[in-house]
N, C-alpha and C positions, 0 to 999 in steps of 0.2 A: 743529397741535393734533390729538391722537389720541383718537378716541372708540371704546371697545370695547363691543360688544354681546354679552352672554351670554344665549344662547336654550337652554332646556331642553326645547323641544318634542321629542316622540318620533316623530311620524309626518311623512310627506312627501306632500303639503304639510301644514304645521302652522299652526294659527291662532296659536300662540305665536310662531312665527317672522314671521308676517304682522304681528302687533302690534309686534314688535320692529323690523321694517323701516319700519313707518309712524312709530314714535317717532324712529328715526334719521333718516329723511328730514326730519322736522319740525325737528330740531335742526339739521341741515345746511342748512335753509333760513334759519336765524338767525345762524349763525356758521360760518366755514370749518373744516371738520374732515376728517381722514382716518378713515374708518370701517372697523373690522375686526370681523367677525362670528365668534364662537366658538359652534359647535354642539356642545352637551354630549353628545348621543347618539353622536357620533363618538369621544368620549373615555371612554365608560363603562368599557371594560375596562381602560384605563390608570389611570383613577381608582381602581378596585378594586385594581389591582396596587400602586399607591402606598400604599394602606392596609396591604397585607400586606408589602411589601418596604421601604417607607420611601423609595423613590426614584420620581420621575415618569419616564415614558417620553418619548421625544423630542417627540411631539405635545403631550402635556400640559405639559411643561416650557415649550414655546413658547407655549401658552395662559396659563399662569401668568405668564410674562414679559410678555405683551401686557397682561394685567390690571394687573399691578404698574406698568407703564410708562405706563398710560393717563392722560390729563388728566381723563377722566370715563367713567362707565359707565352703560349701560342694561342691566338685568337683568330677564329675563322667564321666568316658569315657569308651567306648567300647574298647576292646583289638584288634588291627590289627598288624600282623607280630610281636607278642610278645611285643608290647609297646602301648603306648597311640595313639590315632588317630592323623593324621596330622592336622585336623581341631582344635582339642583340643590344641595341642601344638602352632598352629598359633595364637590362641586367646590369650594365655599367652605371646606370642612373641611380640604382639602388645600393650600390657599394658606397662604403665610407669615402669621403672626398680625398683622404690621404692614403688609400689602400694601395695605390699603384706608384707612388712617389719613389722614384730611383729604380724601379722594377724593370728589367729587360723584357721586352715584348716583341714578338714576331707577329706581324699582321698578314692575314691572308683573306682571300675572298674567292667565291665561285660564281659563275654566271653563265647565261646562255650564249653570249657572244663576246668577242674581245672588245666590242665598243664600251663595255663597262669597266675595262681595266683601270681607268683613272680613279675609280672608287678608292683605291689604296692611298693616293696622294691627296684626294679632295675631300675624303670623308674619314677614313680610319686613322691616317697619320695625324690630322689635326685634333681628332678626338683624344688620342692617347698622349699627344703632346700636352693638351689641356690638362689631362689627368696626371701630368708630370712623369709619366713612364719614360723609359729610355727605349725608343723604337729603333730596331735594327735597320740598317740602310736598305736592305733588300726586302721588299714585300713580294708576296707570291699571289698572282691571280691566275685561275684556271678557268678558261672558257670550256664549253662542251667539246670543241674541236682540239683542245690541248691534251686531252687524255690519250696517252699512247703516242703523242707527237713529240717531235724533236723540241727540245728547249725546256719543257716543264721539269724533268728530272734535275737538270743543271741549276734551275732556279731554286728549287727545293734544297739542293746541296749547299748552294752558296748562302742562302738565308739560314740554313741550319748551322753552318760553320759561324756566321756572325753572331747568332744567338749563343752558341756554345762558347765562343770567346768572351761573351759578357757575363756568363754565369760565374758565380763565386767558385774559386778553385778550392777543392777539397784537399786538406793535408792529411798525411798519414798520422793518426793519433795513436800514441802509445798508451798501453793500459797502465794504470797506476801501479808502481812497484815493479814494473817489468823493465829491465834495461836491455834494449836492443843489443844484438850480438856484436855489431860493429863498434858500439860504445864499449862494451866489455873487452874486445880485442885491443882497442886503442888504450884502455886503462892498463891492461896487462903489459902492453909494450912500453908504456911510460913508466912502469914501476921497475 
């Protein structure tokens, strides 16, 4: 199962990326996933070029394919002017319009103060609803004062549990020609 994390943090290190990593780890603690992280700051020029040329560059095309092929997404943006960053929005603007249809998405954001926490419900949730994604009920916002404070780890755990519950369940697949021992035993008892 593939979980793609889209991080729109601009600095290195980034609190946006830190939150993204914590969310991904919490999901991985609940269900087996292969995690791929997409750092949008590395794709900024290619995103701009796609707007002007209509075609993605190699790295952007790979990121778009990763998002389209993912079983679930974690998306995290810093807050600028009470909304998601322009880079974050631009990335989702250059995706195919059907790329997120039915895909489970955990939304998250980081900001300087708790005053921006409504970005989850006033900007991110409507964006991903418009893209026909399935947005988990709990979004995670982390203000500067939330790091190391009570409450953030619990919100991360709750959101991760909700995303893990929406991911497709993997079934144990037997290899062709291999009969599981339980089936062999049952056949012997029946004969």
